[in-house]
Each structure stands twice: as C-alpha cells, then as structure tokens.
KOLVEXVEX-39894 format. One line per field, with one value per residue (C-alpha): residue in three letters; x, y, z. Coordinates in steps of 0.05 Angstrom, whole numbers, plus 5000, padded with zeros to 4 digits. Example, Ala and Ser with C-alpha at 12.3 -4.5 7.8 and 13.67 -1.06 7.14 Angstrom:
REM residues 2
code = c(ALA SER)
px = c(5246 5273)
py = c(4910 4979)
pz = c(5156 5143)
END
This chain:
REM residues 666
code = c(MET ALA VAL ASP GLY LYS ASN THR SER TYR ARG ILE TYR LEU VAL ALA PHE VAL ILE PHE ALA VAL SER VAL ALA VAL ALA VAL LYS LEU THR ASN ILE GLN TRP VAL GLU GLY ASP TYR TYR ARG LYS LEU ALA LYS GLU ARG THR VAL ARG ASN PHE VAL ILE PRO ALA ASN LYS GLY ASN VAL TYR SER ALA ASP GLY SER LEU LEU ALA THR SER ILE PRO ASN TYR THR ILE ARG PHE ASP ALA LEU ALA PRO SER ALA GLU ASN PHE GLU LYS ASN ILE LYS PRO LEU SER ASP SER LEU ALA LEU VAL LEU GLY LYS SER SER GLY TYR PHE GLN SER GLU LEU ARG LYS ALA ARG ALA ASN LYS ASN ARG TYR TYR LEU LEU ALA ARG LYS GLN SER TYR THR GLU TYR MET ARG ILE LYS SER PHE PRO LEU PHE ASN LEU GLY ALA TYR LYS GLY GLY MET ILE THR GLU GLN LYS THR VAL ARG GLU HIS PRO ILE GLY ARG ILE ALA ALA ARG THR ILE GLY TYR GLU ARG THR TYR ASP ASP LYS ARG SER ASP GLY LYS GLY ILE GLU TRP ALA PHE LYS ASP TYR LEU ASN GLY LYS ASP GLY ARG ARG LEU MET GLN LYS ILE ALA LYS ASN GLN TRP LYS PRO ILE SER ASP ASN ASN GLU ILE GLU PRO ARG ASP GLY TYR ASP ILE ILE SER THR ILE ASP VAL TYR ILE GLN ASP ILE ALA HIS HIS ALA LEU LEU LYS GLN LEU GLU HIS TYR GLN ALA ASP HIS GLY CYS VAL VAL VAL MET GLU THR LYS THR GLY GLU VAL LYS ALA ILE SER ASN LEU GLY ARG ASP ASN VAL ASP GLY ASN TYR TYR GLU THR ASP ASN TYR ALA ILE ARG GLU SER HIS GLU PRO GLY SER THR PHE LYS LEU VAL ASP LEU ILE ALA LEU LEU ASP ASP GLU LYS VAL ASP THR SER LYS VAL TYR ASP SER LYS GLY GLY THR ILE THR TYR ARG GLY ARG PRO VAL ARG ASP SER ASN GLY LYS GLY TYR GLY LYS ILE SER LEU ALA ARG GLY PHE GLU LEU SER SER ASN THR ILE LEU VAL GLN ALA VAL TYR GLU ASN TYR LYS ASP ASN PRO GLU GLN PHE ILE ASN ARG LEU ASN GLY LEU GLY LEU ASN LYS PRO LEU GLY LEU PRO PHE LYS GLY GLU GLY VAL PRO TYR ILE PRO GLN PRO SER ASP LYS ARG TRP SER ALA ILE SER LEU PRO TRP MET ALA PHE GLY TYR GLY VAL SER MET THR PRO LEU GLN THR LEU THR LEU TYR ASN ALA VAL ALA ASN ASN GLY GLU MET VAL LYS PRO GLN PHE VAL ARG GLU ILE LYS GLU TRP ASN LYS THR ILE LYS LYS PHE ASP LYS GLU VAL ILE ASN PRO LYS ILE CYS SER ASP ASP ALA LEU ALA LYS ILE LYS ALA VAL LEU GLY ASN VAL VAL LYS LYS GLY THR GLY SER LYS LEU TYR SER LYS ASP PHE SER MET ALA GLY LYS THR GLY THR VAL GLN MET ASN TYR HIS LYS GLY ASP GLU LYS MET TYR TYR ALA SER SER PHE VAL GLY PHE PHE PRO ALA ASP GLU PRO LYS TYR SER CYS VAL VAL VAL VAL HIS LYS PRO ASN VAL ALA ALA GLY TYR TYR GLY ALA ASP VAL ALA GLY PRO VAL PHE LYS ARG ILE ALA GLN LYS ILE PHE THR ASP VAL PRO SER THR ASN GLU ILE LYS LYS LEU ASN VAL ARG TYR LYS THR GLN GLU LYS ASN TYR ALA THR TYR TYR ASP LYS VAL GLN LYS LYS GLU SER VAL VAL PRO ASN VAL LYS GLY MET THR GLY MET ASP ALA VAL ALA MET LEU GLU ASN PHE GLY MET LYS VAL LYS VAL VAL GLY VAL GLY ARG VAL LYS GLN GLN SER ILE GLN PRO GLY GLN VAL PHE ARG LYS ASN GLN ILE ILE THR LEU GLU LEU SER)
px = c(7481 7430 7482 7497 7424 7417 7476 7446 7380 7417 7452 7386 7354 7415 7413 7339 7347 7401 7358 7300 7343 7369 7298 7275 7334 7319 7246 7264 7312 7262 7209 7259 7278 7206 7176 7234 7290 7249 7245 7320 7336 7282 7311 7381 7359 7324 7385 7428 7380 7343 7378 7365 7414 7429 7421 7469 7443 7482 7516 7498 7546 7576 7572 7600 7553 7565 7548 7617 7622 7667 7657 7623 7623 7648 7659 7730 7749 7803 7814 7840 7848 7829 7884 7851 7781 7795 7803 7872 7846 7816 7877 7927 7883 7872 7933 7971 7913 7893 7964 7967 7903 7925 7990 7951 7912 7959 8024 8068 8091 8052 8110 8106 8032 8042 8097 8056 7992 8029 8065 7998 7968 8029 8025 7950 7938 7863 7868 7923 7922 7920 7901 7874 7836 7805 7748 7682 7701 7768 7733 7684 7741 7781 7718 7713 7784 7797 7787 7754 7695 7678 7650 7673 7671 7703 7747 7770 7762 7747 7721 7719 7679 7688 7657 7707 7698 7731 7741 7731 7760 7818 7822 7803 7780 7792 7796 7729 7694 7723 7710 7674 7715 7686 7729 7723 7691 7636 7663 7665 7692 7706 7714 7683 7619 7621 7618 7574 7520 7529 7457 7435 7490 7488 7415 7385 7403 7349 7336 7318 7302 7341 7343 7405 7408 7464 7537 7528 7483 7425 7360 7309 7244 7178 7177 7125 7178 7227 7255 7281 7344 7337 7396 7431 7415 7462 7496 7502 7559 7573 7643 7656 7709 7735 7745 7771 7824 7846 7851 7887 7942 7950 7962 8007 8051 8062 8075 8128 8160 8166 8179 8124 8099 8025 7971 7898 7852 7777 7734 7663 7604 7589 7513 7499 7559 7569 7641 7661 7732 7772 7842 7884 7955 8009 8080 8098 8163 8184 8177 8168 8104 8039 7976 7907 7915 7885 7828 7869 7816 7764 7805 7866 7850 7907 7926 7905 7951 7935 7874 7840 7847 7782 7747 7781 7751 7682 7680 7711 7667 7602 7609 7624 7688 7730 7728 7777 7806 7829 7905 7952 8027 8063 8118 8177 8146 8145 8097 8098 8044 8064 8135 8115 8131 8085 8124 8110 8138 8182 8218 8211 8137 8099 8099 8031 7978 7903 7869 7850 7922 7946 7900 7923 7995 7978 8010 8006 8021 7964 7910 7931 7929 7860 7830 7865 7849 7775 7762 7813 7762 7707 7738 7672 7644 7698 7692 7616 7624 7667 7618 7561 7597 7599 7675 7675 7641 7648 7609 7571 7592 7567 7638 7670 7735 7718 7769 7745 7759 7784 7766 7791 7736 7747 7718 7769 7828 7873 7852 7908 7927 7958 7899 7863 7923 7948 7880 7880 7935 7911 7949 7921 7860 7847 7806 7804 7815 7742 7718 7761 7733 7662 7674 7704 7649 7598 7631 7628 7555 7532 7536 7498 7539 7521 7542 7590 7553 7586 7523 7470 7419 7406 7373 7344 7355 7315 7276 7301 7299 7328 7351 7401 7383 7425 7432 7441 7486 7480 7433 7475 7544 7547 7516 7517 7559 7612 7610 7621 7683 7710 7701 7738 7796 7800 7802 7858 7899 7906 7911 7963 7974 8010 7976 7995 8036 7971 7937 7911 7875 7837 7797 7787 7802 7796 7826 7877 7946 7969 8036 8036 8090 8072 8099 8136 8127 8168 8233 8268 8278 8204 8179 8156 8111 8042 8025 7954 7910 7834 7787 7736 7728 7706 7714 7653 7604 7634 7616 7669 7708 7773 7822 7893 7938 8009 8046 8121 8147 8222 8241 8299 8248 8199 8145 8100 8027 8029 8087 8068 7992 7972 7993 7949 7889 7905 7914 7848 7811 7844 7832 7760 7743 7781 7775 7712 7656 7603 7640 7659 7622 7582 7594 7560 7504 7458 7508 7486 7537 7517 7561 7535 7462 7473 7504 7447 7395 7428 7430 7358 7334 7369 7339 7269 7269 7233 7278 7279 7350 7415 7442 7516 7544 7618 7655 7602 7620 7603 7551 7513 7516 7488 7432 7413 7414 7376 7324 7315 7302 7369 7412 7483 7548 7608 7682 7734 7727 7723 7689 7658 7708 7668 7597 7579 7516 7532 7493 7431 7417 7347 7346 7299 7276 7323 7376 7446 7497 7569 7606 7682 7708 7777)
py = c(2796 2772 2779 2850 2867 2839 2880 2942 2930 2924 2990 3024 2997 3020 3090 3094 3071 3122 3177 3153 3152 3222 3246 3216 3248 3315 3309 3290 3348 3397 3372 3377 3448 3468 3438 3421 3471 3523 3572 3571 3584 3637 3672 3667 3695 3753 3769 3772 3817 3855 3883 3931 3989 4032 4107 4139 4199 4263 4277 4341 4400 4429 4504 4555 4600 4656 4613 4593 4523 4481 4411 4387 4327 4333 4282 4261 4227 4177 4175 4112 4091 4026 4026 3971 4003 4054 4029 4036 4093 4132 4120 4146 4204 4230 4211 4276 4324 4283 4286 4361 4370 4325 4364 4429 4398 4347 4386 4338 4345 4323 4278 4243 4226 4204 4156 4129 4119 4083 4040 4023 4002 3960 3925 3915 3954 3962 4000 4052 4106 4177 4220 4217 4266 4306 4354 4352 4409 4377 4311 4344 4379 4315 4280 4331 4318 4287 4211 4212 4251 4190 4155 4100 4044 4081 4129 4083 4133 4098 4139 4120 4168 4173 4223 4256 4303 4371 4432 4492 4546 4505 4457 4505 4468 4405 4360 4385 4383 4312 4258 4192 4135 4071 4009 3953 3906 3958 3979 4053 4101 4175 4236 4303 4333 4290 4226 4249 4274 4222 4198 4268 4282 4217 4215 4150 4115 4101 4039 4031 3969 3968 3921 3901 3919 3914 3923 3920 3981 3986 4023 4038 4000 4015 3989 4005 3992 4045 4087 4157 4176 4226 4273 4285 4346 4404 4418 4491 4493 4547 4561 4633 4632 4701 4684 4615 4646 4693 4638 4590 4639 4666 4596 4576 4637 4621 4547 4563 4616 4570 4507 4473 4403 4418 4464 4484 4544 4548 4611 4605 4653 4667 4667 4610 4564 4565 4548 4602 4576 4514 4500 4439 4439 4387 4387 4335 4299 4294 4364 4403 4437 4440 4404 4388 4314 4308 4344 4363 4411 4357 4293 4310 4306 4326 4363 4436 4469 4540 4551 4501 4552 4584 4524 4543 4613 4588 4539 4584 4644 4608 4564 4629 4600 4663 4728 4752 4799 4743 4747 4687 4680 4650 4627 4641 4607 4535 4496 4421 4368 4298 4312 4337 4410 4460 4518 4585 4595 4654 4610 4660 4672 4738 4751 4762 4777 4771 4712 4756 4779 4707 4688 4746 4726 4652 4635 4561 4569 4618 4580 4512 4539 4569 4505 4458 4497 4502 4433 4386 4361 4353 4342 4314 4385 4410 4349 4355 4426 4401 4346 4396 4437 4375 4371 4296 4276 4290 4346 4295 4322 4287 4269 4203 4206 4261 4262 4236 4282 4257 4286 4244 4222 4211 4142 4122 4078 4129 4184 4204 4258 4300 4294 4356 4404 4380 4391 4463 4482 4438 4373 4303 4323 4319 4361 4376 4447 4451 4429 4483 4535 4514 4530 4599 4614 4601 4656 4703 4684 4706 4636 4599 4540 4522 4463 4477 4474 4458 4452 4506 4470 4417 4442 4417 4478 4533 4485 4473 4399 4405 4465 4460 4510 4530 4472 4491 4445 4485 4545 4577 4554 4601 4663 4732 4759 4706 4717 4792 4781 4727 4770 4827 4782 4753 4823 4841 4781 4819 4888 4875 4800 4745 4767 4841 4836 4826 4888 4939 5004 4996 4935 4896 4823 4777 4708 4663 4640 4568 4532 4459 4406 4346 4275 4298 4229 4198 4234 4297 4270 4261 4323 4383 4443 4459 4533 4559 4619 4619 4677 4722 4790 4845 4838 4880 4852 4786 4766 4712 4664 4632 4579 4570 4511 4501 4436 4428 4497 4505 4525 4566 4613 4611 4567 4608 4613 4689 4688 4629 4622 4692 4729 4682 4701 4775 4773 4737 4787 4846 4822 4802 4873 4905 4856 4815 4847 4833 4876 4934 4999 5015 5087 5128 5077 5122 5143 5122 5097 5100 5042 4997 5015 5002 4933 4916 4938 4895 4835 4846 4847 4781 4744 4769 4737 4670 4635 4560 4560 4563 4633 4651 4662 4661 4719 4730 4723 4655 4684 4721 4662 4614 4662 4670 4596 4576 4629 4592 4527 4494 4459 4487 4453 4499 4482 4534 4607 4673 4684 4632 4602 4544 4519 4445 4462 4510 4575 4569 4496 4478 4454 4416 4440 4416 4397 4400 4449 4451 4518 4520 4583 4613)
pz = c(4692 4743 4797 4776 4776 4845 4870 4838 4874 4940 4928 4910 4974 5015 4987 4997 5069 5082 5052 5094 5157 5144 5131 5196 5233 5201 5220 5291 5296 5268 5316 5373 5353 5343 5406 5454 5441 5404 5461 5470 5397 5390 5451 5422 5356 5390 5433 5371 5333 5388 5449 5506 5505 5565 5553 5603 5642 5641 5707 5743 5752 5815 5821 5869 5909 5859 5799 5775 5746 5791 5761 5698 5652 5581 5525 5514 5448 5427 5352 5318 5245 5210 5157 5115 5112 5056 4984 4953 4909 4967 5011 4959 4939 5010 5051 5038 5051 5112 5139 5126 5166 5223 5228 5242 5299 5331 5328 5287 5216 5155 5135 5203 5193 5121 5143 5202 5162 5106 5158 5191 5123 5106 5174 5165 5230 5239 5305 5298 5352 5325 5385 5456 5500 5443 5458 5422 5375 5360 5345 5298 5263 5253 5229 5172 5147 5078 5078 5147 5117 5075 5137 5183 5132 5073 5113 5169 5227 5293 5351 5424 5469 5544 5591 5638 5696 5688 5732 5685 5730 5757 5815 5870 5932 5891 5953 5978 5910 5907 5856 5842 5813 5782 5771 5720 5770 5782 5849 5862 5913 5919 5962 5977 5949 5886 5927 5984 5936 5880 5885 5864 5814 5775 5755 5729 5664 5612 5570 5497 5456 5390 5330 5292 5219 5167 5184 5260 5259 5308 5303 5358 5356 5391 5462 5515 5569 5542 5598 5585 5624 5680 5682 5748 5790 5798 5865 5888 5937 5989 5960 5938 5883 5902 5975 5955 5910 5966 6017 5970 5950 6021 6047 5989 5998 6071 6060 6008 6051 6112 6070 6109 6099 6093 6116 6111 6116 6123 6118 6145 6143 6216 6218 6169 6177 6101 6083 6034 6024 6041 6018 6036 6008 6018 5990 5939 5957 5884 5856 5921 5896 5936 5915 5943 5959 6028 6064 6126 6152 6157 6166 6208 6282 6327 6391 6380 6431 6455 6411 6458 6515 6492 6525 6591 6588 6569 6627 6680 6663 6650 6712 6750 6779 6769 6731 6678 6730 6776 6785 6782 6791 6731 6779 6735 6675 6702 6745 6758 6763 6785 6764 6695 6680 6646 6616 6585 6516 6536 6588 6645 6656 6662 6736 6769 6716 6708 6675 6616 6607 6614 6556 6514 6523 6517 6584 6597 6671 6682 6645 6674 6745 6735 6708 6756 6819 6801 6774 6806 6857 6805 6736 6711 6713 6665 6620 6618 6595 6536 6520 6523 6470 6426 6426 6440 6375 6300 6267 6226 6158 6095 6075 6092 6131 6180 6236 6304 6363 6429 6497 6557 6604 6679 6671 6618 6635 6601 6651 6699 6748 6692 6644 6670 6671 6604 6572 6597 6547 6490 6499 6510 6469 6394 6345 6271 6247 6225 6294 6326 6277 6293 6367 6352 6302 6358 6399 6340 6328 6397 6426 6372 6346 6274 6233 6176 6109 6042 5999 5994 5950 5897 5833 5769 5724 5759 5804 5875 5892 5962 6003 6060 6114 6174 6223 6296 6338 6403 6410 6466 6486 6546 6576 6543 6600 6589 6514 6520 6563 6517 6454 6488 6507 6437 6409 6456 6432 6366 6396 6450 6458 6420 6355 6361 6296 6259 6287 6236 6250 6185 6203 6268 6280 6340 6351 6384 6365 6375 6372 6388 6389 6346 6355 6418 6448 6390 6405 6380 6310 6299 6337 6296 6305 6281 6279 6280 6284 6291 6299 6265 6233 6239 6314 6333 6282 6257 6187 6176 6219 6196 6218 6192 6209 6182 6196 6201 6184 6178 6250 6224 6192 6250 6279 6326 6306 6303 6254 6209 6210 6232 6168 6127 6170 6164 6089 6080 6124 6090 6019 6032 6052 5994 5935 5942 5901 5953 6004 5959 5968 5905 5883 5829 5826 5785 5733 5662 5612 5538 5516 5572 5556 5481 5495 5541 5490 5436 5482 5504 5432 5418 5477 5461 5392 5394 5343 5327 5302 5341 5347 5336 5406 5386 5418 5472 5545 5574 5621 5566 5519 5571 5588 5515 5498 5560 5543 5477 5516 5506 5558 5560 5579 5588 5581 5601 5620 5582 5515 5470 5421 5393 5398 5385 5346 5290 5280 5237 5254 5278 5350 5395 5464 5519 5467 5496 5467 5489 5491 5491 5524 5523)
END
C-alpha cells in the first residue's frame, strides 16, 4: 500500500508539473502576443473586419457637336444561380413560376429552364450561368421573379456587374471615338478620343472605410479620410452626326461598287478646322463587309499622287517663277529624266498648253517641266517651301499612331537626280489624307492653315472645364494674288478639267483629282491604285473642305480619282446643302401651330414644378426627358435612341440631388 501511495504521489506531482508547464507556456505566449506580436495580430484582425473599399468614378460621356450621345458607360449584368441556396420547400414552390418568367425574358422555353435548374440542384452547382449582358432594367426585372425575390441567400440569385462602353446611336466614326482597354495585369491601351482624353473622361475613384458584419456584409463607418469619387468629365467632339452619316454612306456605297480594299473620307469646317465627319472603312476578308478597324485618314501615310500638284502651283506662283498662263509642250505625253520616263495618263499628251490648263487636266509632263526648269539649280528653294508649309512633320494630333510624312531633303543620302521631278507629280513623297486636306483647307481659308480639331470642349455638366479654340499652323501659306489664281484653277478642275463629271450648276465645288500607283516597286502582282479627290465647297465662299481616298478599287470597274473618289465628294457636298438642318432655309418662321404650342405649354408646366419625386417620363422623347430630369437636379444616363421605354428609378420615388437615373430608349 505504501508503494501504491508513493506512485500516486508521483503521478500527482507529474500532473501538477505538466499543468504548471502549460500555464507557463500559455502565459509566455500571451505575453508574446500582447507585447511582441500584438501589433501584427491587431493589424490582421482589423484587415479582416475593416477594409478600404474603392468607390469607382463614373466615366464621362462623348458627345457630338450637335449633342448626340456617341459613347457612354452603362452597367452590364451577368446572372447566375446558387442551386443549393434555396430550401427544398422554396425551390419546389417557385421553380415553375420562375421558369415561366425566365422564358419570357431569355427566349427559351419554361420546360428548358425547369430542367436546367433541377439539374443544377442535383449536381450541387452553386454557380450556374443563367444570362449574360443584361441591361439594368432587365436585371431589375429578373430580380423581381419568383424565388429570386426572396433575396440572395434564400433565392440563390448571384449578380455580377460590369460597366461597359456603349455607342447609343451606332458606331459612327467608331475608330476616331476609339476606346480604352484595361488588362488583368493593370496595363491599358486604347485609340482615338477615348484614349487621348482618358485623364478627363475617367475621373478619380473614391475611397470608403467599411466594417464587416454578418454573412460577409459590409457597412460604411465614419472615417475622416473618406474620399468621394469625382466623376469623369464629358467630351464634346466636333463630329456632326448628320454630316457623319452622309459621309459614311457615300463612302460605303462607293467601296462596295468598286469592291475596294479600304478607304476614308474627312469633312472639315474651313474656318475652324473642326472635323465634322471622318469615316474609315476596311473590308473584312471573311464576310466581305466593311468595318471601322483602322484610322486610315490619320495613320496611313503614302504617296499622294496628283493631289500633291497643288504644292507645285503654290511654290511657282508665290516665288514668282512663272504665271498660270505660261505655255509648256507636253511632248507627246512622255518626258525622260535620267532614263526614267514621266508619262501623262492619256498616253499621248495634250500638245502645247498653259500651266493652268496642265493642272486642270492633271498633266504630269507639264507640271514636272515647270518645277524642274525653275528649281533644278536650287532644289533647296522648293524643299524649303514644302517645309515652310509644314509638310515635313506630323500635324501633332492628340491621337497616337499619326502617320509620319516624308519630304526628301537635298542633304539626305536618298536624294537623287530624279527626286525633284518625281516629287512634282506626287511620287517619292508621303502624306496622310488628313495632312493633304489640311493643305487644301488652307487655300479655301484664304491662306490660313489651321490644325484639324476633333474635340470642341471638355465639360462638367453645364460648366466648361477646357475649351479648344482654333489653332493656327501657318497664318499665310502664300500671297493673296497666288491664292486667287490657285482657287480659280481648282474651280476649273471641276468645271472643265479631270473632275468635269462632278460639275453641277446647282452648287459650286473646287478641288483636285488624284490617281496614284501603290507598291509599284514590288512588281505588277503587288501594284494597285489609290484614287483620291480633295477640295472644298462652295467654291466662291468655302464652308467645308473634304478629302476622299479609296484604295485598291477593282480596275475592271475603274480606278481614276474622278470616277472612284470624286462621286463621294460630290454626294457629300450635295447632301450637306440639301439635308443637313443647319444649311436648310427656314421658311414660314412666324407661323403658329396650335398643337406645337399646346405640347410646349404642357412640357413647360411640368419642368416648372419643383417636385421631390421622380416624374414619369415613359413615352417622352429622349431629349425632353433628359431636360426635365436635369431640371429636377438629377444626372441622366441614356441608352438607345427614340422615346423612353424604361427608367431605372420608378415614378413617384423620392430622389436625391445629383442622383443618377438611367433611361432606356427605343
């Protein structure tokens, strides 16, 4: 018994020692946590219960000059289903009415959805995809369906929201409006206005401190460092949707008729340099249709051909080398420089004609002789003239990827004895269509060369943040005397020259045709034609200038500039002065219409009411609805065109000042 008692004592001492050791270890650990690792664990606990959330800023819109919405951001929803979230009772009770409702919205049968939802539950699928790319109104409608209206935890509806950029009135001038694209690794790139003015459009994200509560829910908590998001500014472009529509369809029609590879057209307001329309269409090799995939007008720098002959006239007349009446012999349509022939397109020349007539007929032999004879001993004088016009450097547009022009310099290694004569008819040099247009626009603008403008101003609602005024590149490209003669010759190109097929007694035009061989140095199989026309209208008091370039037309149908590009120019000029509202003559201005006055009075009464609830704007035109809601102090996002079909905040609901409401038009 004594032995057993002794063993028992040992066991008691051992247990006591173990308890003591554990207590010491716990005490040491607690001390370590409190004083050594305490900061780490307190920080970890805070990170898991309190977190800074980014509040994304709303991206600004891009508008046309006439107020049409060209690009805007709208929410896009993906709807998924957690098949295990609903109870068995709720699932069985609601699966049929839910499937019936989904069938009405998503276009598949009720039986299909019943089968799919039951299959998802049997497979314990907690992330079943129901629909992608749903609008806000569609999302709200689905959210109200049976089962889903029980909430995320009882109904199982999972929503993923993504903001996407939309073009409400179609993808007109899509390549110039452009885009901004962000990748998973935070890199970004883009094109056009959206990329060039991203710092204005994107705004600045806000930050809010939030605390975690039950079921992964977070609530905001007071924080002196909270930063409210600043929404992006709106960009008001120079594009006129009426002129853009005319230019786009005129170019598209011609590209399809001639089965061309690609082409572009730009319409510029003469005095300001504002680009009112720009269309860049290239043919898809798969379906054969034409899309805006590349900004040819800005990016594509190539030999311009005969449209470059305008430079010859400017230099010869302003340097007082010769007058337009100077007579040259076309020498049977062929002259040779260092063994290289220069030929007229008709193959036989035009006999002895004046410099002016040679330009009107686009005679290579006449213009080359005039330039070579007067500048061969001092080519620097001719080149300095081109450099003085700014033709040797880009326009300095805000877009990345602007084409770089090339003007040979006598000091270059590439300069040769044929450089000067080849330049005289538009070969051996390189320019973009927009650079060519800028030169012709200067002639139309009484010698003042202005930089092309694509953005008029940056606005925050009705407040102007930045305004882009006219930017002068060259105040006077040549003398008034030279300009008068050049304008007359350009007018005669249409009246009795290579562009005579375009002549109309109803409205005057002036310009120059161009037909250039492309890739001629790569052999016959690679060689093709680029057809162009550039000029301005009306000829006597120019309001607009325009350039048209069509690449690789089917030669069987035709390839001369007057035949391929010229009709696009004429149709644009003709339609602008018959269809565009700003150019129509307003008749019977003082006539009063009772219906119109009644509608206005009704609308005026509505906007004068200082209400604190959302009005019902369904059925109203988009323009009237936006004006009314903004008058109430709301911010309006518009999707689509036409009349209001849906509004994101229902009529009668109380709203806050500057609260965003989305209108869906159709």
